[in-house]
N, C-alpha and C positions, 0 to 999 in steps of 0.2 A: 517479536514485532511482526505484524501482518504486512506482507508484501503483495501488492496488486500486480497481477499479470498485465503487462502492457496491452495485451489484446482486449482487456476489459475496461480500458479507459473510456470508451464510449458509454459504457454502463454507468460510470461515475458521472458523466455529463447528464445522462437521463435522470439519475438520482438528484443531481443539483437542480435541474429544471423542475422536478416534482417538489422539492423543498421550497423553491422560490415561488412556485404557483400556490402552494399551501400558505406561504407567508403573505402573499398578496390577498388571498381570500380572508385570512385571519385579520389583516388590517381593515379590509372592507367591512367585516362583521364585528370588528371591535374586540377580538379575542386576544387580549394582551398576553395571557399565559401561553398561548400557542405561538405567538411571535417570539417570545423569549425562549421557548423550548426548541425552536428550529435553529437558533443562532449557533449553538455549540455543534450540533451535527453538521451544519453547513460549513463551519470553520474547519472541522476535522476532515470533512470530505475534500475540501479544496486543498488542504495541506497534503493529504494522502495522494491526491491526483498530481500535485506539483512534484512531490517526491518520486512518484512512479514515472513521470515524464523525464525527470532528471536521470533516473536509473536506466530508462530506455535509450538515452543518448550515450551512455557509457559504452566504450568498446568491450567486447567479450575477450577475456584473457584465457588462453589455454594453459592450464597448469600442468598438463600432461598426466600420465598415470604413474603413481609412485612405484618404485621397485622395492621389493622386499629386501630387508637387510638379512644377511646370513646370521643365524643364531648359533653361537658357539656351543658345541656339545659339552655337557657337564662331565662326560667320561674322558674327554681328551686330557692328556697330561702334557705339560710343557717341559 
């Protein structure tokens, strides 16, 4: 799954404005196919932006650095 860097949320806003502007022109020009073609990308863009904003609000959790487990030697006898 593609995750959007929260720093790029402004770019998603720009893309949304562009899609809306194209849709407005398509409606003025009567381009029904263009109107339908923008609906899916617009819905996906909004969904991705909402998801990214939710992720940006989550606190960062430090999981630490894992410690290596000792590997028993095959030559050791018990």
